[in-house]
C-alpha positions as CSV (number, residue, x, y, z in Angstrom):
1,X,18.1,6.5,5.4
2,X,17.7,10.2,4.6
3,X,15.0,11.5,6.8
4,X,13.0,14.4,5.5
5,X,11.4,15.9,8.6
6,X,9.5,19.1,8.6
7,X,11.0,22.1,10.3
8,X,9.1,22.4,13.6
9,X,9.1,26.2,13.3
10,X,5.8,27.6,12.0
11,X,5.7,29.8,8.8
12,X,6.7,33.4,9.3
13,X,3.9,35.5,10.8
14,X,3.6,38.7,12.8
15,X,3.4,36.7,16.0
16,X,6.4,35.8,18.0
17,X,8.0,32.4,17.2
18,X,6.7,29.5,19.2
19,X,10.2,28.1,19.7
20,X,13.5,29.7,20.4
21,X,15.8,30.3,17.4
22,X,18.5,28.0,18.8
23,X,16.0,25.1,18.8
24,X,15.2,25.7,15.1
25,X,18.9,26.1,14.3
26,X,19.7,22.7,15.9
27,X,16.8,21.0,14.1
28,X,17.9,22.2,10.7
29,X,21.6,21.6,11.5
30,X,20.8,18.0,12.6
31,X,18.5,17.5,9.6
32,X,21.3,18.7,7.3
33,X,23.8,16.3,8.9
34,X,21.2,13.5,8.6
35,X,20.7,14.4,5.0
36,X,24.4,14.4,3.9
37,X,25.4,11.5,6.0
38,X,22.9,9.4,4.1
39,X,25.0,9.6,0.9
40,X,27.6,7.3,2.6
41,X,25.4,5.5,5.1
42,X,22.5,4.4,2.9
43,X,24.7,2.2,0.6
44,X,26.7,0.8,3.5
45,X,23.6,0.1,5.7
46,X,21.7,-1.4,2.8
47,X,24.6,-3.7,2.0
48,X,25.0,-4.7,5.7
49,X,21.3,-5.3,6.1
50,X,20.9,-7.5,3.0
51,X,24.1,-9.5,3.6
52,X,23.2,-9.8,7.3
53,X,19.7,-11.2,6.3
54,X,21.4,-13.7,4.0
55,X,23.7,-14.8,6.7
56,X,20.9,-15.2,9.2
57,X,19.0,-17.6,6.8
58,X,22.1,-19.5,5.7
59,X,21.0,-22.8,7.4
60,X,17.7,-22.6,5.5
61,X,18.8,-22.0,1.9
62,X,22.4,-23.3,1.7
63,X,21.3,-26.9,2.0
64,X,18.7,-26.3,-0.7
65,X,21.3,-24.8,-3.0
66,X,23.8,-27.6,-2.4
67,X,21.5,-30.5,-1.4
68,X,23.8,-33.0,-3.3
69,X,26.6,-32.2,-0.9
70,X,25.0,-31.2,2.3
71,X,22.1,-33.6,2.5
72,X,22.2,-37.4,2.7
73,X,19.6,-40.2,3.0
74,X,20.0,-42.2,6.3
75,X,19.5,-45.9,5.4
76,X,17.3,-47.9,7.7
77,X,19.4,-49.9,10.1
78,X,22.7,-48.6,8.9
79,X,25.0,-46.8,11.4
80,X,27.4,-44.1,10.4
81,X,31.0,-45.1,9.7
82,X,33.8,-44.0,12.1
83,X,35.1,-40.5,11.5
84,X,38.6,-41.9,11.0
85,X,37.3,-44.0,8.1
86,X,35.6,-40.9,6.6
87,X,38.9,-39.0,7.0
88,X,40.7,-41.7,5.2
89,X,38.2,-41.5,2.3
90,X,39.0,-37.8,2.0
91,X,42.7,-38.4,2.1
92,X,42.3,-40.9,-0.7
93,X,40.1,-38.7,-2.9
94,X,42.2,-35.5,-2.3
95,X,45.8,-36.7,-1.7
96,X,47.3,-33.2,-2.2
97,X,45.0,-31.6,0.4
98,X,45.8,-31.0,4.1
99,X,42.8,-31.7,6.4
100,X,42.5,-28.9,8.9
101,X,39.3,-29.7,10.8
102,X,36.2,-32.0,10.7
103,X,32.7,-31.1,11.8
104,X,30.1,-33.7,12.8
105,X,26.8,-33.8,10.9
106,X,24.2,-31.5,12.4
107,X,21.6,-34.3,12.2
108,X,21.0,-37.7,10.7
109,X,20.3,-36.2,7.2
110,X,23.4,-34.1,6.9
111,X,26.9,-34.9,5.7
112,X,30.2,-34.7,7.6
113,X,32.4,-31.7,6.6
114,X,36.1,-31.7,6.3
115,X,37.8,-28.3,6.0
116,X,40.9,-28.6,3.8
117,X,43.8,-26.5,2.4
118,X,45.1,-27.4,-1.0
119,X,48.4,-27.1,-2.7
120,X,47.5,-23.8,-4.4
121,X,46.6,-22.3,-1.0
122,X,42.8,-22.4,-1.7
123,X,40.4,-23.8,1.0
124,X,37.7,-26.4,0.3
125,X,35.0,-27.8,2.5
126,X,34.8,-31.5,1.5
127,X,31.5,-33.3,2.2
128,X,31.3,-37.0,3.1
129,X,28.3,-39.3,3.4
130,X,28.7,-40.7,6.9
131,X,26.9,-43.9,6.2
132,X,29.1,-45.2,3.4
133,X,32.2,-43.0,3.9
134,X,31.5,-41.8,0.4
135,X,33.1,-38.5,-0.7
136,X,30.3,-36.4,-2.2
137,X,32.3,-33.4,-3.4
138,X,33.7,-30.1,-2.3
139,X,32.9,-26.4,-2.1
140,X,35.0,-23.3,-1.7
141,X,33.3,-21.7,1.3
142,X,34.2,-18.2,0.1
143,X,32.2,-18.7,-3.1
144,X,28.9,-19.9,-1.6
145,X,26.1,-17.4,-1.3
146,X,26.7,-17.2,2.5
147,X,30.5,-16.9,2.0
148,X,30.1,-14.0,-0.4
149,X,27.6,-12.3,1.9
150,X,30.1,-12.7,4.8
151,X,33.0,-11.2,2.8
152,X,30.8,-8.3,1.6
153,X,29.5,-7.7,5.1
154,X,33.0,-7.5,6.5
155,X,35.1,-5.8,3.9
156,X,33.2,-5.4,0.6
157,X,35.6,-8.1,-0.8
158,X,38.1,-5.3,-1.1
159,X,40.5,-6.0,1.8
160,X,41.5,-3.3,4.2
161,X,40.1,-0.5,2.0
162,X,36.7,-2.1,2.0
163,X,36.9,-2.7,5.8
164,X,37.6,1.1,6.3
165,X,34.6,2.0,4.1
166,X,32.4,-0.3,6.2
167,X,33.7,1.1,9.4
168,X,33.3,4.7,8.2
169,X,29.8,4.1,7.1
170,X,29.0,2.4,10.5
171,X,30.4,5.4,12.4
172,X,28.2,7.9,10.4
173,X,25.3,5.5,10.8
174,X,25.6,6.0,14.6
175,X,25.5,9.7,14.0
176,X,22.4,9.3,11.8
177,X,20.6,7.3,14.4
178,X,21.3,9.9,17.1
179,X,20.3,12.8,15.0
180,X,17.3,10.8,13.8
181,X,16.0,10.5,17.3
182,X,16.4,14.3,17.8
183,X,14.5,14.9,14.6
184,X,11.8,12.4,15.5
185,X,11.1,14.1,18.8
186,X,11.3,17.7,17.7
187,X,9.5,17.2,14.4
188,X,6.5,15.1,15.7
189,X,4.0,18.0,15.8
190,X,4.8,19.1,12.3
191,X,4.6,15.6,11.0
192,X,1.2,15.2,12.6
193,X,-0.1,18.5,11.1
194,X,1.0,17.5,7.6
195,X,-0.5,14.0,7.9
196,X,-3.9,15.4,9.1
197,X,-3.9,18.0,6.3
198,X,-3.3,15.3,3.7
199,X,0.0,16.8,2.5
200,X,1.8,14.9,-0.2
201,X,4.4,12.4,1.2
202,X,3.2,13.0,4.8
203,X,2.3,9.3,5.3
204,X,5.7,8.1,4.1
205,X,7.5,10.6,6.3
206,X,5.5,9.5,9.4
207,X,6.2,5.8,8.7
208,X,9.9,6.5,8.1
209,X,10.0,8.3,11.5
210,X,8.1,5.6,13.3
211,X,10.0,2.7,12.0
212,X,13.3,4.6,12.6
213,X,12.3,5.3,16.2
214,X,11.8,1.6,16.8
215,X,14.7,0.2,14.8
216,X,17.1,2.9,15.9
217,X,18.0,1.2,19.2
218,X,18.6,-2.1,17.5
219,X,20.6,-0.4,14.8
220,X,22.8,1.3,17.4
221,X,23.4,-2.1,19.1
222,X,24.2,-3.8,15.9
223,X,26.7,-1.1,14.9
224,X,28.4,-0.9,18.3
225,X,28.6,-4.7,18.7
226,X,30.1,-4.9,15.2
227,X,32.9,-2.4,15.9
228,X,35.3,-5.0,17.5
229,X,35.5,-6.7,14.0
230,X,36.6,-3.5,12.3
231,X,40.2,-3.0,11.1
232,X,40.8,0.4,12.6
233,X,38.6,0.8,15.7
234,X,38.7,-2.9,16.6
235,X,42.5,-3.2,16.0
236,X,43.3,-0.1,18.1
237,X,41.0,-1.1,21.0
238,X,42.5,-4.6,20.9
239,X,45.9,-3.1,21.1
240,X,45.0,-1.1,24.1
241,X,43.3,-4.1,25.7
242,X,46.4,-6.2,25.2
243,X,48.6,-3.6,26.8
244,X,46.3,-3.8,29.9
245,X,46.6,-7.6,29.9
246,X,43.1,-8.2,28.5
247,X,41.6,-8.9,25.1
248,X,38.4,-8.3,23.0
249,X,38.7,-11.9,21.7
250,X,38.6,-15.3,23.3
251,X,41.9,-16.3,21.8
252,X,42.7,-19.9,22.9
253,X,46.2,-19.5,24.4
254,X,47.6,-22.7,23.1
255,X,46.3,-25.2,20.6
256,X,48.7,-26.3,17.9
257,X,45.8,-26.8,15.6
258,X,44.5,-24.9,12.6
259,X,40.8,-24.8,11.7
260,X,40.2,-22.6,8.6
261,X,36.5,-23.0,7.7
262,X,35.2,-19.6,8.4
263,X,31.6,-20.8,8.0
264,X,31.8,-23.5,10.6
265,X,29.2,-22.5,13.1
266,X,30.7,-24.6,15.9
267,X,33.7,-22.3,16.0
268,X,33.7,-19.3,18.2
269,X,34.7,-16.3,16.1
270,X,38.1,-15.9,17.6
271,X,39.0,-19.5,16.8
272,X,38.0,-19.0,13.2
273,X,40.0,-15.8,12.9
274,X,43.2,-16.5,14.9
275,X,44.9,-19.2,13.0
276,X,47.1,-20.9,13.9
277,X,46.5,-20.8,17.6
278,X,49.4,-20.8,20.2
279,X,49.5,-17.0,20.1
280,X,49.0,-16.3,23.8
281,X,51.4,-16.0,26.7
282,X,50.2,-19.2,28.5
283,X,51.8,-22.6,28.2
284,X,51.0,-24.3,25.0
285,X,49.3,-27.7,25.4
286,X,51.1,-30.3,23.3
287,X,51.1,-34.0,22.6
288,X,53.9,-36.2,24.0
289,X,55.3,-38.5,21.3
290,X,56.1,-42.0,22.7
291,X,59.8,-42.7,23.2
292,X,59.6,-46.1,21.6
293,X,58.4,-44.6,18.3
294,X,55.0,-46.2,18.2
295,X,52.4,-44.6,16.0
296,X,49.6,-42.5,17.3
297,X,46.9,-44.4,19.2
298,X,44.4,-41.6,19.1
299,X,42.3,-40.4,16.1
300,X,39.3,-38.1,15.6
301,X,36.9,-40.6,17.1
302,X,39.1,-40.8,20.2
303,X,39.1,-37.0,20.5
304,X,35.3,-36.8,20.2
305,X,34.8,-39.5,22.8
306,X,37.2,-37.7,25.2
307,X,35.5,-34.4,24.6
308,X,32.0,-35.9,25.1
309,X,33.2,-37.3,28.4
310,X,34.3,-33.8,29.3
311,X,30.7,-32.6,28.7
312,X,31.0,-30.9,25.3
313,X,27.9,-30.7,23.2
314,X,27.3,-32.2,19.7
315,X,27.8,-31.5,16.9
316,X,31.5,-30.9,17.6
317,X,34.4,-29.7,15.4
318,X,37.8,-31.3,15.7
319,X,40.9,-29.4,14.6
320,X,43.5,-31.8,13.3
321,X,47.0,-31.7,15.0
322,X,49.7,-29.7,13.4
323,X,52.8,-31.8,13.5
324,X,53.8,-34.3,16.2
325,X,53.4,-31.9,19.0
326,X,50.0,-30.8,17.9
327,X,46.8,-31.8,19.7
328,X,43.3,-32.7,18.6
329,X,41.3,-29.5,19.6
330,X,37.6,-30.4,20.0
331,X,35.2,-27.4,20.0
332,X,31.8,-28.0,21.5
333,X,28.6,-26.7,19.9
334,X,27.7,-23.4,21.5
335,X,25.7,-21.7,18.8
336,X,22.8,-20.6,21.0
337,X,24.8,-20.0,24.2
338,X,28.1,-18.2,24.2
339,X,28.7,-19.2,27.8
340,X,28.9,-22.8,26.7
341,X,31.8,-22.1,24.4
342,X,34.5,-24.7,25.4
343,X,37.4,-26.4,23.8
344,X,39.1,-29.6,24.9
345,X,42.7,-30.4,23.7
346,X,43.4,-34.1,23.3
347,X,46.9,-35.7,23.1
348,X,47.2,-37.3,19.7
349,X,49.3,-40.2,21.1
350,X,47.9,-41.0,24.6
351,X,44.4,-39.9,23.8
352,X,43.9,-38.0,27.1
353,X,42.7,-34.4,27.6
354,X,45.7,-32.2,28.2
355,X,44.0,-28.8,28.5
356,X,40.6,-27.2,28.3
357,X,39.6,-23.6,27.5
358,X,36.2,-22.0,27.6
359,X,34.0,-19.0,28.3
360,X,34.9,-19.0,32.0
361,X,38.6,-18.5,31.0
362,X,37.9,-15.5,28.7
363,X,39.0,-12.1,29.8
364,X,36.2,-9.9,30.9
365,X,36.2,-7.8,27.7
366,X,36.1,-11.0,25.6
367,X,33.0,-12.2,27.6
368,X,31.2,-9.0,26.8
369,X,32.2,-9.2,23.1
370,X,31.2,-12.8,22.9
371,X,27.7,-12.0,24.2
372,X,27.4,-9.1,21.9
373,X,28.4,-11.3,18.9
374,X,25.8,-13.8,19.9
375,X,23.0,-11.2,19.9
376,X,24.4,-9.5,16.8
377,X,24.1,-12.7,14.8
378,X,20.7,-13.6,16.1
379,X,21.6,-16.7,18.0
380,X,21.8,-16.0,21.7
381,X,18.1,-16.2,22.6
382,X,16.7,-18.8,20.2
383,X,14.0,-17.9,17.8
384,X,13.2,-14.6,19.5
385,X,16.7,-13.2,18.8
386,X,16.7,-14.7,15.3
387,X,13.5,-13.1,14.2
388,X,14.3,-9.8,16.0
389,X,17.5,-9.7,14.0
390,X,15.7,-10.5,10.8
391,X,13.0,-7.8,11.4
392,X,15.8,-5.3,12.2
393,X,17.5,-6.0,8.9
394,X,14.1,-5.6,7.0
395,X,13.4,-2.4,8.9
396,X,16.9,-1.0,8.0
397,X,16.2,-1.9,4.3
398,X,12.9,0.1,4.6
399,X,14.7,3.1,6.0
400,X,17.3,3.0,3.3
401,X,14.7,2.9,0.6
402,X,12.1,5.3,2.1
403,X,14.7,8.0,2.9
404,X,15.9,8.6,-0.7
405,X,12.3,8.3,-1.9
406,X,11.3,11.2,0.3
407,X,14.1,13.3,-1.0
408,X,13.2,12.4,-4.6
409,X,9.6,13.6,-4.0
410,X,10.7,16.9,-2.4
411,X,13.8,17.6,-4.6
412,X,13.8,21.1,-6.1
413,X,12.3,21.4,-9.6
414,X,14.6,22.5,-12.3
415,X,13.8,26.0,-13.5
416,X,15.4,28.0,-16.3
417,X,17.7,30.7,-15.0
418,X,17.8,29.3,-11.5
419,X,21.0,27.7,-10.2
420,X,20.7,24.0,-9.6
421,X,20.4,22.8,-6.0
422,X,20.4,19.4,-4.4
423,X,17.7,20.4,-2.0
424,X,19.5,19.9,1.3
425,X,18.3,21.5,4.5
426,X,20.1,24.8,5.3
427,X,21.6,25.1,8.7
428,X,24.8,25.2,10.7
429,X,25.5,23.7,14.1
430,X,25.5,26.5,16.7
431,X,28.7,25.2,18.4
432,X,29.7,28.5,19.8
433,X,26.4,29.0,21.5
434,X,26.1,25.3,22.6
435,X,29.3,24.2,24.3
436,X,27.8,20.9,25.3
437,X,27.2,20.1,21.6
438,X,30.9,20.9,20.8
439,X,32.0,18.6,23.7
440,X,29.7,15.8,22.5
441,X,31.1,16.1,18.9
442,X,34.7,16.0,20.1
443,X,34.0,13.0,22.4
444,X,32.3,11.2,19.5
445,X,35.2,12.0,17.2
446,X,37.7,10.6,19.8
447,X,35.6,7.5,20.4
448,X,35.2,6.9,16.7
449,X,38.5,8.1,15.1
450,X,37.4,7.5,11.5
451,X,34.3,9.7,12.1
452,X,36.5,12.4,13.7
453,X,38.9,12.4,10.8
454,X,36.1,12.5,8.3
455,X,34.5,15.4,10.1
456,X,37.7,17.4,10.0
457,X,38.1,16.6,6.3
458,X,34.5,17.8,5.6
459,X,35.1,21.0,7.6
460,X,38.3,21.8,5.7
461,X,36.6,21.0,2.3
462,X,33.7,23.3,3.3
463,X,35.9,26.2,4.3
464,X,38.5,25.9,1.6
465,X,36.3,25.1,-1.4
466,X,32.6,24.8,-1.1
467,X,32.0,28.2,0.5
468,X,34.4,30.0,-1.9
469,X,32.8,28.8,-5.1
470,X,29.3,30.2,-5.8
471,X,28.2,27.2,-7.8
472,X,29.1,24.8,-5.1
473,X,27.6,27.0,-2.4
474,X,24.3,27.0,-4.3
475,X,24.4,23.3,-5.2
476,X,25.1,22.2,-1.7
477,X,22.6,24.7,-0.1
478,X,25.2,26.2,2.2
479,X,23.8,28.6,4.6
């Protein structure tokens, strides 16, 4: 996403400069930040855009890749078997597995999905033909194309270290977007002159700037709305929110159930992440075992019927009770409308609803985050949001490719006897002469701690090493 803008200052002449020196200094300084930030940001943004695009289209291509498991033929005149019968079929086929949740088929041509945990600790999604209660097979959700994309998108499949790399790249991407807008505005006249004169690479620069000016707002929203998921910023803000009696997440305060399928689209994100539930301060809804020792009179079909009477939308996901005190937790389909997120907890013995939890019960911060997640994932405003998110991903890919290509075209030619240089813009931020800029930098560093720490590290490296070694000073084009 390296933007190679032209310096808005005209070439040296005997005439007075058309712009003040401070303006030219800011332009080159921002251009330099934009340039060097790209070494971290481009790989991260390219990965996020590609994996995000895969995740957006998961409903289109996953059934094609796993049609033998995810698709079924609905026989004429045959009704689906009860879900309890399908659950029994899974238990017979996988006696060592613990069933954690069940998700209804999305339509008549899809299979029922049971999320399970096995003796070795691995998770499997088991698919059942609802018309014959026939077990079709299983998949590890983490090894599907969508599952791999999700894990790369969140943490590079490298745990906490990968999460920090993603967060750091996102922080610097925010800086790149902000500096990019400055360069777009200040460099527009120079870009126009070069394009009209037919200068080499002028068209690509103009397209890079134009696409960036449009996608920049979307990129900033995607980056900021993704921060609650991060392991450093998100964890610290959640800690502060908890201290104030609030939360970023809509953590259900009390279901003794344990859904584990992270790709289950009926689950609000907090439900898929916070397992087991029963982590809040509210009373935990539980089932009441009968005193006479009778067996449970409720099952997954009972729970679905009760939740349907409570107004939940199909297809629903049912989290299976954990122990005798556990409840059936039925989560209504709310993919396109975060405000419709709602869970009904059903007593596994009496079969009655013992508690409900939904969007209206979320803390104010959780409502904001829930709405942001919906837009971030392209699902809050139907096809408009979906295609806007897809186009934003494609635009980010274009920026990540066109930026390095512009640098490649303008990189300094190797000449004998001349020290090598990377071709970075020369310039330093005039912080002493621009107090507002210093304040903005400090505020941004405090708001994004990983960015602030990395800036301090870069400044120390610059003063201690890069400026003291002539070869480094030349290679990095230090002013």
